[in-house]
N, CA, C, O and the ligand as a Tripos MOL2 file, in Angstrom:
@<TRIPOS>MOLECULE
protein
  257   255    65     0     0
PROTEIN
NO_CHARGES

@<TRIPOS>ATOM
      1 N          69.7450  -33.8160  -94.6900 N.3       1 MET1
      2 CA         68.7500  -32.7560  -94.5480 C.3       1 MET1
      3 C          67.8910  -32.6510  -95.8070 C.2       1 MET1
      4 O          68.4120  -32.4170  -96.8980 O.2       1 MET1
      5 N          66.6350  -32.8160  -95.6640 N.am      2 PRO2
      6 CA         65.7960  -32.8970  -96.8540 C.3       2 PRO2
      7 C          65.5680  -31.5310  -97.5060 C.2       2 PRO2
      8 O          65.0740  -30.5850  -96.8930 O.2       2 PRO2
      9 N          65.9430  -31.4870  -98.7380 N.am      3 ILE3
     10 CA         65.6160  -30.2970  -99.5230 C.3       3 ILE3
     11 C          64.5940  -30.7300 -100.5720 C.2       3 ILE3
     12 O          64.8410  -31.6490 -101.3530 O.2       3 ILE3
     13 N          63.4810  -30.0790 -100.5780 N.am      4 TYR4
     14 CA         62.4610  -30.4380 -101.5330 C.3       4 TYR4
     15 C          62.3690  -29.3940 -102.6310 C.2       4 TYR4
     16 O          62.5960  -28.2000 -102.4330 O.2       4 TYR4
     17 N          62.0290  -29.9040 -103.7780 N.am      5 GLU5
     18 CA         61.7480  -28.9960 -104.8840 C.3       5 GLU5
     19 C          60.2490  -28.8160 -104.9750 C.2       5 GLU5
     20 O          59.4730  -29.7630 -104.8430 O.2       5 GLU5
     21 N          59.8780  -27.6120 -105.1950 N.am      6 TYR6
     22 CA         58.4630  -27.3150 -105.3400 C.3       6 TYR6
     23 C          58.2220  -26.6300 -106.6680 C.2       6 TYR6
     24 O          59.0910  -25.9710 -107.2390 O.2       6 TYR6
     25 N          57.0250  -26.8150 -107.1200 N.am      7 GLN7
     26 CA         56.6070  -26.0310 -108.2670 C.3       7 GLN7
     27 C          55.2480  -25.4280 -107.9520 C.2       7 GLN7
     28 O          54.3240  -26.1100 -107.5100 O.2       7 GLN7
     29 N          55.1610  -24.1540 -108.1880 N.am      8 CYS8
     30 CA         53.9100  -23.4570 -107.9470 C.3       8 CYS8
     31 C          52.9350  -23.7880 -109.0790 C.2       8 CYS8
     32 O          53.2820  -23.7600 -110.2600 O.2       8 CYS8
     33 N          51.7240  -24.0970 -108.6770 N.am      9 GLU9
     34 CA         50.7420  -24.4370 -109.7000 C.3       9 GLU9
     35 C          50.0990  -23.1920 -110.2910 C.2       9 GLU9
     36 O          49.3980  -23.2620 -111.3010 O.2       9 GLU9
     37 N          50.3320  -22.1040 -109.6810 N.am     10 LYS10
     38 CA         49.7550  -20.8620 -110.1950 C.3      10 LYS10
     39 C          50.6610  -20.1840 -111.2060 C.2      10 LYS10
     40 O          50.2570  -19.9150 -112.3370 O.2      10 LYS10
     41 N          51.8880  -19.9130 -110.7900 N.am     11 CYS11
     42 CA         52.7830  -19.1720 -111.6840 C.3      11 CYS11
     43 C          53.8890  -20.0440 -112.2400 C.2      11 CYS11
     44 O          54.7260  -19.5830 -113.0160 O.2      11 CYS11
     45 N          53.8900  -21.3250 -111.8360 N.am     12 GLU12
     46 CA         54.8580  -22.2960 -112.3220 C.3      12 GLU12
     47 C          56.2860  -21.9840 -111.9270 C.2      12 GLU12
     48 O          57.2380  -22.4910 -112.5190 O.2      12 GLU12
     49 N          56.4140  -21.1640 -110.9440 N.am     13 ASN13
     50 CA         57.7360  -20.9050 -110.4020 C.3      13 ASN13
     51 C          58.2720  -22.1590 -109.7210 C.2      13 ASN13
     52 O          57.5440  -22.8380 -108.9970 O.2      13 ASN13
     53 N          59.5260  -22.4590 -109.9490 N.am     14 GLN14
     54 CA         60.1380  -23.6060 -109.2680 C.3      14 GLN14
     55 C          61.1270  -23.1070 -108.2470 C.2      14 GLN14
     56 O          61.9060  -22.1890 -108.5020 O.2      14 GLN14
     57 N          61.0830  -23.7300 -107.0800 N.am     15 PHE15
     58 CA         61.9960  -23.3050 -106.0340 C.3      15 PHE15
     59 C          62.3010  -24.4810 -105.1240 C.2      15 PHE15
     60 O          61.6060  -25.4970 -105.1400 O.2      15 PHE15
     61 N          63.3470  -24.3280 -104.3340 N.am     16 GLU16
     62 CA         63.7380  -25.3680 -103.3970 C.3      16 GLU16
     63 C          63.5700  -24.8430 -101.9920 C.2      16 GLU16
     64 O          63.7060  -23.6490 -101.7250 O.2      16 GLU16
     65 N          63.2740  -25.7630 -101.1080 N.am     17 LYS17
     66 CA         63.0900  -25.3370  -99.7290 C.3      17 LYS17
     67 C          63.5310  -26.4230  -98.7790 C.2      17 LYS17
     68 O          63.2320  -27.6020  -98.9690 O.2      17 LYS17
     69 N          64.2290  -26.0160  -97.7770 N.am     18 LEU18
     70 CA         64.5710  -26.9460  -96.6930 C.3      18 LEU18
     71 C          63.3330  -27.1690  -95.8450 C.2      18 LEU18
     72 O          62.6380  -26.2310  -95.4550 O.2      18 LEU18
     73 N          63.0790  -28.4480  -95.5690 N.am     19 ILE19
     74 CA         61.8770  -28.7630  -94.8220 C.3      19 ILE19
     75 C          62.2340  -29.4020  -93.4920 C.2      19 ILE19
     76 O          62.9620  -30.3930  -93.4360 O.2      19 ILE19
     77 N          61.7220  -28.8350  -92.4520 N.am     20 PHE20
     78 CA         61.8860  -29.4350  -91.1380 C.3      20 PHE20
     79 C          60.5290  -29.9560  -90.6760 C.2      20 PHE20
     80 O          59.6160  -29.1870  -90.3750 O.2      20 PHE20
     81 N          60.4240  -31.2560  -90.6280 N.am     21 ALA21
     82 CA         59.2460  -31.9300  -90.1250 C.3      21 ALA21
     83 C          57.9190  -31.2960  -90.5390 C.2      21 ALA21
     84 O          57.3880  -31.5980  -91.6080 O.2      21 ALA21
     85 N          57.4050  -30.4470  -89.7180 N.am     22 THR22
     86 CA         56.0330  -30.0030  -89.9090 C.3      22 THR22
     87 C          55.9110  -28.7390  -90.7520 C.2      22 THR22
     88 O          54.8250  -28.1720  -90.8730 O.2      22 THR22
     89 N          56.9980  -28.3080  -91.3210 N.am     23 ASP23
     90 CA         56.9190  -27.1210  -92.1560 C.3      23 ASP23
     91 C          56.1260  -27.3440  -93.4340 C.2      23 ASP23
     92 O          55.7480  -26.4030  -94.1330 O.2      23 ASP23
     93 N          55.8940  -28.5870  -93.7070 N.am     24 ASP24
     94 CA         55.5120  -28.9400  -95.0570 C.3      24 ASP24
     95 C          54.2450  -28.2630  -95.5700 C.2      24 ASP24
     96 O          54.1420  -27.9380  -96.7530 O.2      24 ASP24
     97 N          53.2990  -28.0580  -94.6890 N.am     25 ASP25
     98 CA         52.0460  -27.4650  -95.1690 C.3      25 ASP25
     99 C          52.0590  -25.9400  -95.1060 C.2      25 ASP25
    100 O          51.0320  -25.2870  -95.2930 O.2      25 ASP25
    101 N          53.2200  -25.3980  -94.8440 N.am     26 GLN26
    102 CA         53.3040  -23.9430  -94.7710 C.3      26 GLN26
    103 C          54.0730  -23.3660  -95.9480 C.2      26 GLN26
    104 O          54.3710  -22.1730  -95.9940 O.2      26 GLN26
    105 N          54.3770  -24.2130  -96.8710 N.am     27 VAL27
    106 CA         55.1770  -23.7490  -97.9870 C.3      27 VAL27
    107 C          54.3290  -22.8890  -98.9290 C.2      27 VAL27
    108 O          53.2460  -23.2810  -99.3620 O.2      27 VAL27
    109 N          54.8450  -21.7490  -99.2150 N.am     28 VAL28
    110 CA         54.1720  -20.8880 -100.1830 C.3      28 VAL28
    111 C          55.1680  -20.5020 -101.2630 C.2      28 VAL28
    112 O          56.3800  -20.4810 -101.0460 O.2      28 VAL28
    113 N          54.6420  -20.2110 -102.3850 N.am     29 CYS29
    114 CA         55.4670  -19.7580 -103.4870 C.3      29 CYS29
    115 C          56.0800  -18.4000 -103.1400 C.2      29 CYS29
    116 O          55.3600  -17.4670 -102.7850 O.2      29 CYS29
    117 N          57.4020  -18.2880 -103.2420 N.am     30 PRO30
    118 CA         58.0530  -17.0230 -102.9010 C.3      30 PRO30
    119 C          57.7630  -15.9300 -103.9220 C.2      30 PRO30
    120 O          58.0580  -14.7560 -103.6950 O.2      30 PRO30
    121 N          57.2020  -16.3170 -105.0080 N.am     31 LYS31
    122 CA         56.9750  -15.3530 -106.0700 C.3      31 LYS31
    123 C          55.5720  -14.7570 -106.0070 C.2      31 LYS31
    124 O          55.3940  -13.5440 -106.1190 O.2      31 LYS31
    125 N          54.5950  -15.6150 -105.8300 N.am     32 CYS32
    126 CA         53.2130  -15.1190 -105.8540 C.3      32 CYS32
    127 C          52.4610  -15.4210 -104.5650 C.2      32 CYS32
    128 O          51.2750  -15.1130 -104.4440 O.2      32 CYS32
    129 N          53.1570  -16.0280 -103.5980 N.am     33 ASN33
    130 CA         52.5550  -16.3250 -102.2970 C.3      33 ASN33
    131 C          51.4240  -17.3430 -102.3360 C.2      33 ASN33
    132 O          50.6580  -17.4650 -101.3810 O.2      33 ASN33
    133 N          51.3250  -18.0470 -103.4040 N.am     34 SER34
    134 CA         50.2910  -19.0760 -103.4780 C.3      34 SER34
    135 C          50.6790  -20.2790 -102.6360 C.2      34 SER34
    136 O          51.8550  -20.6320 -102.5490 O.2      34 SER34
    137 N          49.6990  -20.9000 -102.0250 N.am     35 LYS35
    138 CA         49.9610  -22.1450 -101.3160 C.3      35 LYS35
    139 C          49.7580  -23.3510 -102.2050 C.2      35 LYS35
    140 O          49.9400  -24.4900 -101.7750 O.2      35 LYS35
    141 N          49.3880  -23.1050 -103.4180 N.am     36 GLN36
    142 CA         49.1610  -24.2140 -104.3390 C.3      36 GLN36
    143 C          50.4860  -24.6320 -104.9660 C.2      36 GLN36
    144 O          50.7400  -24.3940 -106.1470 O.2      36 GLN36
    145 N          51.3030  -25.2460 -104.1630 N.am     37 VAL37
    146 CA         52.5690  -25.7270 -104.6570 C.3      37 VAL37
    147 C          52.6050  -27.2400 -104.5250 C.2      37 VAL37
    148 O          52.0420  -27.8040 -103.5870 O.2      37 VAL37
    149 N          53.2440  -27.8690 -105.4350 N.am     38 LYS38
    150 CA         53.3750  -29.3180 -105.3380 C.3      38 LYS38
    151 C          54.8340  -29.6820 -105.1280 C.2      38 LYS38
    152 O          55.7480  -29.0970 -105.7100 O.2      38 LYS38
    153 N          55.0040  -30.6550 -104.2890 N.am     39 ARG39
    154 CA         56.3400  -31.0230 -103.8640 C.3      39 ARG39
    155 C          56.8920  -32.1500 -104.7140 C.2      39 ARG39
    156 O          56.1770  -33.0600 -105.1350 O.2      39 ARG39
    157 N          58.1690  -32.0570 -104.9460 N.am     40 GLN40
    158 CA         58.8590  -33.1550 -105.5900 C.3      40 GLN40
    159 C          60.1060  -33.4500 -104.7920 C.2      40 GLN40
    160 O          60.7240  -32.5470 -104.2280 O.2      40 GLN40
    161 N          60.4720  -34.7080 -104.7460 N.am     41 LEU41
    162 CA         61.7160  -35.0320 -104.0710 C.3      41 LEU41
    163 C          62.8890  -34.5350 -104.8880 C.2      41 LEU41
    164 O          62.9650  -34.7640 -106.0950 O.2      41 LEU41
    165 N          63.7740  -33.8740 -104.2370 N.am     42 SER42
    166 CA         64.9810  -33.4340 -104.8980 C.3      42 SER42
    167 C          66.0350  -34.5350 -104.8370 C.2      42 SER42
    168 O          66.6100  -34.8000 -103.7820 O.2      42 SER42
    169 N          66.2730  -35.1520 -105.9410 N.am     43 SER43
    170 CA         67.2200  -36.2540 -105.9430 C.3      43 SER43
    171 C          68.6310  -35.7530 -105.6740 C.2      43 SER43
    172 O          69.4480  -36.4800 -105.1090 O.2      43 SER43
    173 N          68.9170  -34.5520 -106.0610 N.am     44 THR44
    174 CA         70.2630  -34.0510 -105.8990 C.3      44 THR44
    175 C          70.6720  -33.9590 -104.4370 C.2      44 THR44
    176 O          71.8260  -34.2230 -104.0970 O.2      44 THR44
    177 N          69.7500  -33.5930 -103.5830 N.am     45 SER45
    178 CA         70.1140  -33.4340 -102.1860 C.3      45 SER45
    179 C          70.5000  -34.7650 -101.5620 C.2      45 SER45
    180 O          71.3490  -34.8200 -100.6720 O.2      45 SER45
    181 N          69.8780  -35.8330 -102.0310 N.am     46 PHE46
    182 CA         70.2210  -37.1330 -101.4970 C.3      46 PHE46
    183 C          71.5540  -37.6100 -102.0690 C.2      46 PHE46
    184 O          72.3640  -38.2010 -101.3540 O.2      46 PHE46
    185 N          71.7700  -37.3640 -103.3050 N.am     47 LEU47
    186 CA         73.0230  -37.7730 -103.9120 C.3      47 LEU47
    187 C          74.2020  -37.0600 -103.2560 C.2      47 LEU47
    188 O          75.2370  -37.6680 -102.9830 O.2      47 LEU47
    189 N          74.0310  -35.7830 -103.0130 N.am     48 ASN48
    190 CA         75.1230  -35.0000 -102.4560 C.3      48 ASN48
    191 C          75.5180  -35.4470 -101.0570 C.2      48 ASN48
    192 O          76.6690  -35.2870 -100.6510 O.2      48 ASN48
    193 N          74.5810  -35.9970 -100.3360 N.am     49 SER49
    194 CA         74.8580  -36.2900  -98.9320 C.3      49 SER49
    195 C          75.1080  -37.7700  -98.6840 C.2      49 SER49
    196 O          75.1750  -38.2020  -97.5330 O.2      49 SER49
    197 N          75.2450  -38.5450  -99.7430 N.am     50 SER50
    198 CA         75.3130  -39.9840  -99.5520 C.3      50 SER50
    199 C          76.7430  -40.4960  -99.5380 C.2      50 SER50
    200 O          76.9990  -41.6090  -99.9980 O.2      50 SER50
    201 N          77.6600  -39.7300  -99.0340 N.am     51 GLY51
    202 CA         79.0340  -40.1660  -99.0100 C.3      51 GLY51
    203 C          79.3510  -41.1650  -97.9300 C.2      51 GLY51
    204 O          80.4420  -41.7360  -97.9180 O.2      51 GLY51
    205 N          78.4390  -41.3870  -97.0340 N.am     52 ILE52
    206 CA         78.7560  -42.1450  -95.8360 C.3      52 ILE52
    207 C          78.0800  -43.5170  -95.8120 C.2      52 ILE52
    208 O          77.6200  -43.9720  -94.7640 O.2      52 ILE52
    209 N          78.0250  -44.1630  -96.9600 N.am     53 GLY53
    210 CA         77.6460  -45.5570  -96.9710 C.3      53 GLY53
    211 C          76.1920  -45.8600  -96.7170 C.2      53 GLY53
    212 O          75.7190  -46.9400  -97.0710 O.2      53 GLY53
    213 N          75.4850  -44.9610  -96.1270 N.am     54 THR54
    214 CA         74.0770  -45.2380  -95.8900 C.3      54 THR54
    215 C          73.3040  -44.9930  -97.1730 C.2      54 THR54
    216 O          73.1240  -43.8620  -97.6220 O.2      54 THR54
    217 N          72.8660  -46.0820  -97.7300 N.am     55 CYS55
    218 CA         72.0630  -45.9100  -98.9360 C.3      55 CYS55
    219 C          70.6510  -45.5460  -98.5020 C.2      55 CYS55
    220 O          69.7400  -46.3740  -98.5100 O.2      55 CYS55
    221 N          70.5020  -44.3140  -98.1320 N.am     56 ALA56
    222 CA         69.3270  -43.8740  -97.4140 C.3      56 ALA56
    223 C          68.0330  -44.2040  -98.1380 C.2      56 ALA56
    224 O          67.8860  -43.9730  -99.3380 O.2      56 ALA56
    225 N          67.1270  -44.7370  -97.3880 N.am     57 ALA57
    226 CA         65.8060  -44.9650  -97.9310 C.3      57 ALA57
    227 C          65.1510  -43.6230  -98.1940 C.2      57 ALA57
    228 O          65.3960  -42.6510  -97.4790 O.2      57 ALA57
    229 N          64.3350  -43.5760  -99.2000 N.am     58 PRO58
    230 CA         63.6410  -42.3190  -99.4810 C.3      58 PRO58
    231 C          62.7670  -41.9090  -98.2870 C.2      58 PRO58
    232 O          62.1420  -42.7490  -97.6400 O.2      58 PRO58
    233 N          62.7410  -40.6560  -98.0260 N.am     59 ALA59
    234 CA         61.9070  -40.1790  -96.9380 C.3      59 ALA59
    235 C          60.4710  -40.5950  -97.1730 C.2      59 ALA59
    236 O          59.8980  -40.3280  -98.2300 O.2      59 ALA59
    237 N          59.9120  -41.2310  -96.2110 N.am     60 SER60
    238 CA         58.5730  -41.7560  -96.4080 C.3      60 SER60
    239 C          57.5060  -40.8770  -95.8020 C.2      60 SER60
    240 O          56.3180  -41.0690  -96.0590 O.2      60 SER60
    241 N          57.9140  -39.9290  -95.0110 N.am     61 SER61
    242 CA         56.9180  -39.1250  -94.3040 C.3      61 SER61
    243 C          56.1380  -38.2450  -95.2660 C.2      61 SER61
    244 O          56.6920  -37.3590  -95.9180 O.2      61 SER61
    245 N          54.8900  -38.5010  -95.3360 N.am     62 GLY62
    246 CA         54.0110  -37.6460  -96.1010 C.3      62 GLY62
    247 C          54.1430  -37.7490  -97.5910 C.2      62 GLY62
    248 O          53.5300  -36.9800  -98.3310 O.2      62 GLY62
    249 N          54.9240  -38.6770  -98.0330 N.am     63 PHE63
    250 CA         55.0900  -38.8100  -99.4800 C.3      63 PHE63
    251 C          54.2830  -39.9810  -99.9720 C.2      63 PHE63
    252 O          54.6560  -41.1310  -99.7440 O.2      63 PHE63
    253 N          53.1950  -39.7140 -100.6350 N.am     64 SER64
    254 CA         52.3700  -40.8160 -101.0900 C.3      64 SER64
    255 C          51.7840  -40.5100 -102.4380 C.2      64 SER64
    256 O          51.0510  -41.3280 -102.9930 O.2      64 SER64
    257 ZN         53.6890  -18.8520 -107.6540 Zn       65 ZN65
@<TRIPOS>BOND
     1     1     2 1
     2     2     3 1
     3     3     4 2
     4     3     5 am
     5     5     6 1
     6     6     7 1
     7     7     8 2
     8     7     9 am
     9     9    10 1
    10    10    11 1
    11    11    12 2
    12    11    13 am
    13    13    14 1
    14    14    15 1
    15    15    16 2
    16    15    17 am
    17    17    18 1
    18    18    19 1
    19    19    20 2
    20    19    21 am
    21    21    22 1
    22    22    23 1
    23    23    24 2
    24    23    25 am
    25    25    26 1
    26    26    27 1
    27    27    28 2
    28    27    29 am
    29    29    30 1
    30    30    31 1
    31    31    32 2
    32    31    33 am
    33    33    34 1
    34    34    35 1
    35    35    36 2
    36    35    37 am
    37    37    38 1
    38    38    39 1
    39    39    40 2
    40    39    41 am
    41    41    42 1
    42    42    43 1
    43    43    44 2
    44    43    45 am
    45    45    46 1
    46    46    47 1
    47    47    48 2
    48    47    49 am
    49    49    50 1
    50    50    51 1
    51    51    52 2
    52    51    53 am
    53    53    54 1
    54    54    55 1
    55    55    56 2
    56    55    57 am
    57    57    58 1
    58    58    59 1
    59    59    60 2
    60    59    61 am
    61    61    62 1
    62    62    63 1
    63    63    64 2
    64    63    65 am
    65    65    66 1
    66    66    67 1
    67    67    68 2
    68    67    69 am
    69    69    70 1
    70    70    71 1
    71    71    72 2
    72    71    73 am
    73    73    74 1
    74    74    75 1
    75    75    76 2
    76    75    77 am
    77    77    78 1
    78    78    79 1
    79    79    80 2
    80    79    81 am
    81    81    82 1
    82    82    83 1
    83    83    84 2
    84    83    85 am
    85    85    86 1
    86    86    87 1
    87    87    88 2
    88    87    89 am
    89    89    90 1
    90    90    91 1
    91    91    92 2
    92    91    93 am
    93    93    94 1
    94    94    95 1
    95    95    96 2
    96    95    97 am
    97    97    98 1
    98    98    99 1
    99    99   100 2
   100    99   101 am
   101   101   102 1
   102   102   103 1
   103   103   104 2
   104   103   105 am
   105   105   106 1
   106   106   107 1
   107   107   108 2
   108   107   109 am
   109   109   110 1
   110   110   111 1
   111   111   112 2
   112   111   113 am
   113   113   114 1
   114   114   115 1
   115   115   116 2
   116   115   117 am
   117   117   118 1
   118   118   119 1
   119   119   120 2
   120   119   121 am
   121   121   122 1
   122   122   123 1
   123   123   124 2
   124   123   125 am
   125   125   126 1
   126   126   127 1
   127   127   128 2
   128   127   129 am
   129   129   130 1
   130   130   131 1
   131   131   132 2
   132   131   133 am
   133   133   134 1
   134   134   135 1
   135   135   136 2
   136   135   137 am
   137   137   138 1
   138   138   139 1
   139   139   140 2
   140   139   141 am
   141   141   142 1
   142   142   143 1
   143   143   144 2
   144   143   145 am
   145   145   146 1
   146   146   147 1
   147   147   148 2
   148   147   149 am
   149   149   150 1
   150   150   151 1
   151   151   152 2
   152   151   153 am
   153   153   154 1
   154   154   155 1
   155   155   156 2
   156   155   157 am
   157   157   158 1
   158   158   159 1
   159   159   160 2
   160   159   161 am
   161   161   162 1
   162   162   163 1
   163   163   164 2
   164   163   165 am
   165   165   166 1
   166   166   167 1
   167   167   168 2
   168   167   169 am
   169   169   170 1
   170   170   171 1
   171   171   172 2
   172   171   173 am
   173   173   174 1
   174   174   175 1
   175   175   176 2
   176   175   177 am
   177   177   178 1
   178   178   179 1
   179   179   180 2
   180   179   181 am
   181   181   182 1
   182   182   183 1
   183   183   184 2
   184   183   185 am
   185   185   186 1
   186   186   187 1
   187   187   188 2
   188   187   189 am
   189   189   190 1
   190   190   191 1
   191   191   192 2
   192   191   193 am
   193   193   194 1
   194   194   195 1
   195   195   196 2
   196   195   197 am
   197   197   198 1
   198   198   199 1
   199   199   200 2
   200   199   201 am
   201   201   202 1
   202   202   203 1
   203   203   204 2
   204   203   205 am
   205   205   206 1
   206   206   207 1
   207   207   208 2
   208   207   209 am
   209   209   210 1
   210   210   211 1
   211   211   212 2
   212   211   213 am
   213   213   214 1
   214   214   215 1
   215   215   216 2
   216   215   217 am
   217   217   218 1
   218   218   219 1
   219   219   220 2
   220   219   221 am
   221   221   222 1
   222   222   223 1
   223   223   224 2
   224   223   225 am
   225   225   226 1
   226   226   227 1
   227   227   228 2
   228   227   229 am
   229   229   230 1
   230   230   231 1
   231   231   232 2
   232   231   233 am
   233   233   234 1
   234   234   235 1
   235   235   236 2
   236   235   237 am
   237   237   238 1
   238   238   239 1
   239   239   240 2
   240   239   241 am
   241   241   242 1
   242   242   243 1
   243   243   244 2
   244   243   245 am
   245   245   246 1
   246   246   247 1
   247   247   248 2
   248   247   249 am
   249   249   250 1
   250   250   251 1
   251   251   252 2
   252   251   253 am
   253   253   254 1
   254   254   255 1
   255   255   256 2
@<TRIPOS>SUBSTRUCTURE
     1 MET1         2 RESIDUE 1 A MET
     2 PRO2         6 RESIDUE 1 A PRO
     3 ILE3        10 RESIDUE 1 A ILE
     4 TYR4        14 RESIDUE 1 A TYR
     5 GLU5        18 RESIDUE 1 A GLU
     6 TYR6        22 RESIDUE 1 A TYR
     7 GLN7        26 RESIDUE 1 A GLN
     8 CYS8        30 RESIDUE 1 A CYS
     9 GLU9        34 RESIDUE 1 A GLU
    10 LYS10       38 RESIDUE 1 A LYS
    11 CYS11       42 RESIDUE 1 A CYS
    12 GLU12       46 RESIDUE 1 A GLU
    13 ASN13       50 RESIDUE 1 A ASN
    14 GLN14       54 RESIDUE 1 A GLN
    15 PHE15       58 RESIDUE 1 A PHE
    16 GLU16       62 RESIDUE 1 A GLU
    17 LYS17       66 RESIDUE 1 A LYS
    18 LEU18       70 RESIDUE 1 A LEU
    19 ILE19       74 RESIDUE 1 A ILE
    20 PHE20       78 RESIDUE 1 A PHE
    21 ALA21       82 RESIDUE 1 A ALA
    22 THR22       86 RESIDUE 1 A THR
    23 ASP23       90 RESIDUE 1 A ASP
    24 ASP24       94 RESIDUE 1 A ASP
    25 ASP25       98 RESIDUE 1 A ASP
    26 GLN26      102 RESIDUE 1 A GLN
    27 VAL27      106 RESIDUE 1 A VAL
    28 VAL28      110 RESIDUE 1 A VAL
    29 CYS29      114 RESIDUE 1 A CYS
    30 PRO30      118 RESIDUE 1 A PRO
    31 LYS31      122 RESIDUE 1 A LYS
    32 CYS32      126 RESIDUE 1 A CYS
    33 ASN33      130 RESIDUE 1 A ASN
    34 SER34      134 RESIDUE 1 A SER
    35 LYS35      138 RESIDUE 1 A LYS
    36 GLN36      142 RESIDUE 1 A GLN
    37 VAL37      146 RESIDUE 1 A VAL
    38 LYS38      150 RESIDUE 1 A LYS
    39 ARG39      154 RESIDUE 1 A ARG
    40 GLN40      158 RESIDUE 1 A GLN
    41 LEU41      162 RESIDUE 1 A LEU
    42 SER42      166 RESIDUE 1 A SER
    43 SER43      170 RESIDUE 1 A SER
    44 THR44      174 RESIDUE 1 A THR
    45 SER45      178 RESIDUE 1 A SER
    46 PHE46      182 RESIDUE 1 A PHE
    47 LEU47      186 RESIDUE 1 A LEU
    48 ASN48      190 RESIDUE 1 A ASN
    49 SER49      194 RESIDUE 1 A SER
    50 SER50      198 RESIDUE 1 A SER
    51 GLY51      202 RESIDUE 1 A GLY
    52 ILE52      206 RESIDUE 1 A ILE
    53 GLY53      210 RESIDUE 1 A GLY
    54 THR54      214 RESIDUE 1 A THR
    55 CYS55      218 RESIDUE 1 A CYS
    56 ALA56      222 RESIDUE 1 A ALA
    57 ALA57      226 RESIDUE 1 A ALA
    58 PRO58      230 RESIDUE 1 A PRO
    59 ALA59      234 RESIDUE 1 A ALA
    60 SER60      238 RESIDUE 1 A SER
    61 SER61      242 RESIDUE 1 A SER
    62 GLY62      246 RESIDUE 1 A GLY
    63 PHE63      250 RESIDUE 1 A PHE
    64 SER64      254 RESIDUE 1 A SER
    65 ZN65       257 GROUP 0 **** ****
């Protein structure tokens, strides 16, 4: 389950959010409600869930 880290470009608040498919463009900063947030891949979420041999490829959807 993809957990992304975001950082707000307005107040620099950092937060994590579970993303389901099309939620991605609806993310707002929980602190100041700004939509100017930039996403970063959370490496920890992939590490934590990789116990089952699948060396999962990085999520490619929308990440460019
Ligand atoms: Zn903010």
